[in-house]
C-alpha positions as CSV (number, residue, x, y, z in Angstrom):
1,M,-22.2,-114.7,-27.4
2,K,-25.2,-112.6,-26.6
3,A,-25.5,-114.2,-23.1
4,E,-22.0,-113.1,-22.1
5,P,-22.6,-109.3,-22.3
6,A,-25.8,-109.8,-20.4
7,A,-24.2,-111.8,-17.7
8,L,-21.3,-109.3,-17.5
9,S,-23.7,-106.4,-17.1
10,A,-25.6,-108.3,-14.5
11,G,-22.4,-108.9,-12.6
12,V,-21.4,-105.2,-12.8
13,A,-24.9,-104.2,-11.5
14,E,-24.5,-106.6,-8.6
15,V,-21.1,-105.1,-7.8
16,D,-22.5,-101.6,-7.9
17,D,-25.4,-102.6,-5.7
18,A,-22.9,-104.1,-3.2
19,R,-20.9,-100.9,-3.3
20,V,-24.0,-98.8,-2.7
21,A,-25.0,-101.0,0.2
22,A,-21.5,-100.9,1.7
23,R,-21.5,-97.1,1.5
24,A,-24.9,-96.9,3.1
25,D,-23.7,-99.2,5.9
26,T,-20.6,-97.1,6.4
27,H,-22.7,-93.9,6.5
28,L,-25.0,-95.5,9.0
29,M,-22.1,-96.6,11.2
30,R,-20.6,-93.2,11.0
31,S,-23.8,-91.5,12.0
32,L,-24.2,-93.9,14.9
33,L,-20.7,-93.2,16.1
34,I,-21.2,-89.5,15.9
35,G,-24.4,-89.8,17.9
36,I,-22.8,-91.9,20.5
37,F,-19.9,-89.4,20.7
38,L,-22.2,-86.4,21.1
39,F,-24.2,-88.3,23.8
40,M,-21.0,-89.1,25.7
41,A,-19.7,-85.5,25.3
42,I,-23.0,-84.1,26.7
43,Y,-22.8,-86.6,29.6
44,A,-19.2,-85.6,30.4
45,L,-20.0,-81.9,30.2
46,Y,-22.9,-82.2,32.6
47,F,-21.3,-84.4,35.3
48,A,-17.8,-82.8,35.0
49,R,-19.0,-79.2,34.7
50,A,-16.8,-78.2,37.7
51,F,-13.8,-78.9,35.5
52,F,-15.1,-78.0,32.0
53,M,-16.8,-74.7,32.9
54,P,-13.7,-72.8,34.2
55,V,-11.6,-74.3,31.4
56,I,-13.9,-73.1,28.6
57,L,-14.3,-69.7,30.4
58,A,-10.5,-69.4,30.5
59,F,-10.3,-70.1,26.7
60,L,-13.0,-67.5,26.0
61,L,-11.2,-64.9,28.2
62,A,-7.9,-65.7,26.5
63,L,-9.5,-65.3,23.1
64,T,-11.1,-62.0,24.2
65,L,-7.8,-60.6,25.3
66,T,-5.7,-62.0,22.4
67,P,-6.1,-59.0,20.1
68,I,-4.8,-56.7,22.8
69,V,-1.8,-59.0,23.4
70,R,-1.0,-59.0,19.7
71,L,-1.3,-55.2,19.5
72,L,1.1,-54.8,22.4
73,R,3.6,-57.3,20.9
74,K,3.8,-55.2,17.8
75,H,4.8,-52.3,20.0
76,G,7.6,-54.4,21.6
77,I,5.9,-55.6,24.7
78,P,6.4,-59.4,25.3
79,E,3.4,-61.7,25.6
80,V,4.3,-62.6,29.2
81,I,4.3,-59.0,30.4
82,S,1.2,-58.0,28.5
83,A,-0.7,-61.2,29.5
84,S,0.2,-60.7,33.1
85,L,-0.9,-57.1,33.1
86,L,-4.2,-57.9,31.3
87,V,-5.1,-60.8,33.6
88,L,-4.2,-58.7,36.7
89,L,-6.4,-55.9,35.3
90,S,-9.2,-58.4,34.8
91,I,-8.9,-59.6,38.4
92,C,-9.0,-56.1,39.7
93,I,-12.1,-55.3,37.6
94,F,-13.8,-58.4,38.8
95,A,-12.9,-57.9,42.4
96,S,-13.9,-54.2,42.4
97,A,-17.2,-55.1,40.7
98,G,-17.9,-57.8,43.3
99,Y,-17.1,-55.5,46.1
100,L,-19.2,-52.6,44.8
101,L,-22.1,-54.8,43.9
102,S,-22.1,-57.1,47.0
103,S,-23.9,-54.6,49.3
104,P,-26.8,-53.6,47.0
105,I,-27.4,-57.1,45.8
106,I,-27.5,-58.4,49.4
107,D,-30.0,-55.6,50.2
108,L,-32.1,-56.6,47.2
109,I,-32.1,-60.2,48.3
110,N,-33.0,-59.3,51.9
111,N,-35.8,-57.0,50.8
112,T,-37.3,-59.4,48.3
113,S,-40.5,-59.9,50.4
114,S,-41.0,-56.2,50.9
115,I,-40.3,-55.5,47.2
116,G,-43.0,-58.0,46.3
117,Q,-45.4,-56.5,48.8
118,Q,-44.8,-53.0,47.5
119,L,-45.2,-54.1,43.9
120,T,-48.5,-55.8,44.8
121,E,-49.8,-52.6,46.4
122,R,-48.8,-50.5,43.4
123,L,-50.6,-52.9,41.0
124,A,-53.6,-53.3,43.2
125,Q,-55.9,-52.8,40.3
126,L,-54.4,-55.9,38.5
127,R,-54.7,-58.2,41.6
128,Q,-58.3,-59.2,41.2
129,P,-57.8,-62.2,38.8
130,F,-55.1,-63.5,41.1
131,E,-56.8,-62.9,44.4
132,K,-58.0,-66.4,44.9
133,I,-54.5,-67.9,44.0
134,M,-52.9,-65.6,46.6
135,Q,-55.4,-66.6,49.3
136,I,-54.7,-70.3,48.6
137,S,-50.9,-69.6,48.8
138,H,-51.4,-67.7,52.1
139,Q,-53.4,-70.6,53.5
140,V,-50.7,-73.1,52.5
141,E,-48.1,-70.9,54.1
142,Q,-50.0,-70.7,57.4
143,L,-50.5,-74.5,57.4
144,T,-46.8,-75.0,56.9
145,E,-46.0,-72.6,59.7
146,T,-48.4,-74.2,62.1
147,S,-47.2,-77.7,61.3
148,Q,-43.6,-76.9,62.2
149,E,-42.9,-76.9,65.9
150,P,-40.4,-74.3,67.0
151,G,-37.2,-75.7,68.4
152,I,-33.8,-74.4,69.0
153,Q,-32.1,-77.6,67.8
154,K,-34.1,-77.6,64.5
155,V,-33.2,-74.0,63.8
156,A,-29.5,-74.6,64.5
157,V,-29.4,-77.6,62.2
158,A,-31.0,-75.6,59.3
159,Q,-28.6,-72.7,59.9
160,S,-25.7,-75.1,59.8
161,G,-26.8,-76.5,56.5
162,I,-27.2,-73.1,55.0
163,M,-23.8,-72.0,56.3
164,S,-22.0,-75.1,55.1
165,A,-23.7,-74.8,51.6
166,A,-22.7,-71.2,51.4
167,A,-19.1,-72.0,52.4
168,S,-19.0,-74.8,49.8
169,N,-20.3,-72.5,47.1
170,I,-17.8,-69.8,48.0
171,L,-14.9,-72.3,47.9
172,S,-16.1,-73.8,44.6
173,A,-16.4,-70.3,43.1
174,G,-12.9,-69.3,44.3
175,T,-11.4,-72.5,42.8
176,S,-13.1,-71.9,39.5
177,L,-12.0,-68.3,39.3
178,T,-8.4,-69.3,40.1
179,I,-8.5,-71.8,37.3
180,I,-10.0,-69.3,34.9
181,F,-7.4,-66.6,35.5
182,V,-4.3,-68.8,35.8
183,L,-5.2,-70.9,32.7
184,S,-6.0,-67.7,30.7
185,L,-2.6,-66.3,31.7
186,F,-0.8,-69.4,30.5
187,L,-2.7,-69.3,27.2
188,L,-2.0,-65.7,26.6
189,A,1.6,-65.9,27.6
190,S,2.3,-69.0,25.4
191,G,2.5,-66.9,22.3
192,T,2.8,-69.1,19.1
193,M,3.5,-72.4,20.9
194,F,0.2,-74.0,20.0
195,Y,0.5,-72.9,16.4
196,E,3.9,-74.6,16.3
197,K,2.5,-77.8,17.7
198,I,-0.2,-77.8,15.1
199,I,2.3,-77.3,12.3
200,Q,4.4,-80.2,13.6
201,S,1.5,-82.6,13.5
202,F,1.3,-82.4,9.7
203,A,3.9,-83.8,7.3
204,R,3.3,-81.9,4.0
205,L,4.1,-78.3,3.6
206,S,0.8,-77.6,1.9
207,E,-1.1,-79.2,4.8
208,K,0.9,-77.1,7.3
209,K,0.1,-73.9,5.5
210,R,-3.6,-74.7,5.2
211,A,-3.8,-75.7,8.9
212,L,-2.0,-72.6,10.0
213,R,-4.2,-70.4,7.8
214,V,-7.4,-72.0,9.2
215,V,-6.2,-71.7,12.8
216,Y,-5.2,-68.1,12.4
217,D,-8.5,-67.1,10.7
218,V,-10.6,-68.9,13.3
219,E,-8.6,-67.3,16.2
220,R,-8.7,-63.9,14.6
221,E,-12.4,-63.8,13.9
222,I,-13.4,-65.3,17.2
223,S,-11.2,-63.0,19.3
224,H,-12.3,-60.0,17.3
225,Y,-15.9,-60.9,17.9
226,L,-15.6,-61.6,21.6
227,L,-13.6,-58.4,22.3
228,T,-15.9,-56.2,20.2
229,V,-19.1,-57.6,21.8
230,T,-17.6,-57.3,25.3
231,I,-16.7,-53.7,24.7
232,I,-20.2,-53.0,23.2
233,N,-21.9,-54.7,26.2
234,A,-19.7,-52.7,28.6
235,G,-20.7,-49.5,26.9
236,L,-24.3,-50.4,26.9
237,G,-24.2,-51.1,30.6
238,A,-22.5,-47.8,31.3
239,V,-25.1,-45.9,29.3
240,I,-28.0,-47.6,31.0
241,G,-26.4,-47.1,34.4
242,L,-25.9,-43.4,33.8
243,G,-29.3,-43.0,32.4
244,L,-31.0,-44.7,35.3
245,W,-28.9,-42.7,37.7
246,A,-30.1,-39.5,36.0
247,L,-33.7,-40.7,36.3
248,G,-33.2,-41.2,40.1
249,M,-33.3,-45.0,40.0
250,P,-31.9,-46.7,43.1
251,N,-28.8,-48.8,42.6
252,P,-28.0,-47.8,39.0
253,L,-24.7,-49.5,39.1
254,V,-26.4,-52.9,39.7
255,W,-28.7,-52.4,36.7
256,G,-25.9,-51.2,34.5
257,V,-23.8,-54.3,35.2
258,A,-26.9,-56.6,34.9
259,A,-27.6,-55.0,31.5
260,A,-24.0,-55.6,30.3
261,L,-24.0,-59.2,31.4
262,L,-27.5,-60.1,30.3
263,N,-26.8,-58.6,26.9
264,F,-24.7,-61.7,26.1
265,L,-28.1,-63.4,25.9
266,P,-29.7,-61.9,22.7
267,Y,-33.4,-61.2,23.0
268,V,-33.7,-63.0,26.4
269,G,-31.2,-60.8,28.3
270,A,-32.8,-57.5,27.2
271,L,-36.3,-58.8,28.2
272,I,-35.1,-59.8,31.6
273,T,-33.4,-56.5,32.1
274,I,-36.5,-54.5,31.1
275,V,-38.7,-56.6,33.4
276,L,-36.4,-56.2,36.4
277,V,-36.0,-52.5,35.9
278,T,-39.7,-52.1,35.5
279,I,-40.4,-53.8,38.8
280,M,-37.9,-51.7,40.7
281,A,-39.1,-48.5,39.0
282,L,-42.7,-49.2,40.0
283,I,-41.8,-49.5,43.6
284,S,-39.3,-46.7,43.6
285,F,-41.2,-43.8,42.0
286,D,-44.4,-42.1,43.0
287,T,-46.2,-42.2,39.7
288,I,-46.5,-45.0,37.3
289,A,-46.1,-42.7,34.3
290,Y,-42.6,-41.6,35.6
291,A,-41.7,-45.1,36.6
292,L,-42.2,-46.3,33.0
293,L,-39.5,-43.9,31.8
294,A,-36.8,-46.2,33.2
295,P,-37.8,-49.4,31.3
296,A,-38.5,-47.2,28.2
297,F,-35.0,-45.8,28.3
298,V,-33.6,-49.4,28.7
299,L,-35.7,-50.5,25.7
300,L,-34.4,-47.6,23.6
301,C,-30.8,-48.4,24.5
302,D,-31.3,-52.1,23.6
303,I,-32.9,-51.2,20.2
304,V,-30.1,-48.8,19.3
305,E,-27.5,-51.4,20.3
306,G,-29.1,-54.4,18.7
307,Q,-30.2,-52.8,15.4
308,F,-27.5,-50.2,14.7
309,V,-24.3,-50.5,16.9
310,T,-23.6,-54.2,16.9
311,P,-24.4,-54.8,13.2
312,M,-22.4,-51.8,12.2
313,V,-19.3,-52.7,14.3
314,V,-19.4,-56.6,14.2
315,G,-21.0,-57.0,10.8
316,R,-23.7,-59.3,9.5
317,R,-21.5,-62.2,8.7
318,L,-21.3,-63.6,12.2
319,E,-24.9,-63.2,13.0
320,I,-26.7,-66.3,14.3
321,N,-30.3,-67.2,13.5
322,A,-32.8,-66.7,16.3
323,V,-33.8,-70.4,16.5
324,A,-30.2,-71.6,17.0
325,I,-29.7,-68.9,19.7
326,F,-32.8,-69.9,21.7
327,I,-31.9,-73.6,21.4
328,A,-28.3,-72.9,22.5
329,I,-29.4,-70.8,25.5
330,A,-31.9,-73.4,26.6
331,F,-29.3,-76.2,26.2
332,W,-26.4,-74.5,28.0
333,S,-28.6,-73.1,30.8
334,W,-29.9,-76.7,31.4
335,L,-26.3,-77.9,31.3
336,W,-24.5,-75.3,33.4
337,G,-27.1,-72.9,34.7
338,F,-26.9,-69.1,34.3
339,V,-23.1,-69.2,33.5
340,G,-23.8,-71.6,30.7
341,A,-26.5,-69.4,29.3
342,L,-24.1,-66.5,29.2
343,M,-21.6,-68.6,27.3
344,A,-24.2,-70.0,24.9
345,V,-23.9,-67.4,22.1
346,P,-20.1,-67.0,22.2
347,L,-19.7,-70.7,22.0
348,L,-22.2,-70.8,19.1
349,V,-20.1,-68.2,17.3
350,V,-17.0,-70.3,17.9
351,I,-18.7,-73.3,16.4
352,K,-20.0,-71.4,13.4
353,V,-16.6,-69.8,12.5
354,F,-14.9,-73.2,12.9
355,C,-17.5,-74.9,10.7
356,D,-17.3,-72.2,8.0
357,H,-13.6,-73.1,7.5
358,F,-14.1,-76.8,6.7
359,D,-16.0,-78.0,3.7
360,G,-17.4,-81.0,5.5
361,L,-19.0,-78.9,8.2
362,S,-20.1,-76.0,6.0
363,H,-23.7,-77.1,6.1
364,V,-23.6,-76.8,9.9
365,G,-22.3,-73.2,9.7
366,N,-24.9,-72.4,7.1
367,F,-27.7,-73.7,9.4
368,L,-26.4,-71.6,12.3
369,A,-26.1,-68.4,10.2
370,A,-28.8,-65.8,10.0
371,Q,-30.6,-65.2,6.7
372,Q,-28.0,-63.7,4.3
373,T,-28.4,-61.7,1.1
374,T,-26.5,-64.1,-1.0
375,V,-29.5,-65.1,-3.1
376,V,-30.4,-61.5,-3.6
377,E,-26.9,-60.7,-4.6
378,E,-26.8,-63.6,-7.1
379,D,-30.1,-62.3,-8.6
380,D,-28.7,-58.8,-8.8
381,N,-25.7,-60.2,-10.5
382,A,-27.8,-62.2,-12.9
383,D,-29.8,-59.0,-13.7
384,T,-26.7,-56.9,-14.2
385,E,-24.7,-59.4,-16.4
386,P,-27.0,-59.2,-19.4
387,A,-26.9,-55.4,-19.1
388,K,-23.1,-55.6,-19.3
389,G,-23.2,-57.7,-22.4
């Protein structure tokens, strides 16, 4: 009689062990499948970037303009009309910026060698540690020039390659821009069609309500963030451009636009802007002391924007920790180049907001978030509760 309970308990223990082993195997298989899926997704994003890049940019543009479309719809303007006007306005802004910036940017590219020479002359006192390296580079350049025999046919082939590559890049950029604007127009003009499709994919009313609430919350938070950050960056670029114009900096429009675009890269973008402005100021002004006013002004604007304006307008809840930002910028710049780097932080915010709305992914959103004051608030509440009692 005593042996039966022992045997029964041993059987139950074996069953529990089997269940634990089965759960471990299931968890391992799930982790392997997730890893394989992520690897295949990265592979697809890298080799099919000509397709995915304009599509994702179109979704980001549509999310940025969605609050304006919703506001106009409340005033009786249909989505089709407001979306068409907004996309047309975006095209005009992009075309005008490209037209105004093309000439000074081409001049900067053509004068790269003279800019480097002027900068070297201004910083002659700092050249001594690098003198030997520059001599070696000059010798290598001379050897390269002497090893190449001048020939008309060779120069013609090189020019043809450059022209064909330039034509190919222009055609690819034009195709991508067309996809971005057309797809964003369709997304903005579709109204609530996607929400209706999402609701139809669920059977229970409670599931439909929950899915609709999650989709609306995610879309509202992301669109508000993207539109707000875009307006802040545009204002920052305008202030920097006007300030550099007042200081007598050449091509202030270029540096204002560069500051606005690069500010989508936290930390890194501001540093790049300051370095570029410093180089141009050193070769543009007579004295080094006056030349340093331009990068000092840019630094002041970046500090005010990063420490006061953006936290006050956007809020602390959507802040991303610095480690995740640097990893995202490095990853997307490797994946899609400079455009990918500009998209890194908005995509990171999209992922964080999406993960915050699902319990199974909340740990991912918590990892991406910056340090919050929840622990302090709980301690404060713990201190205040006994006082209330």
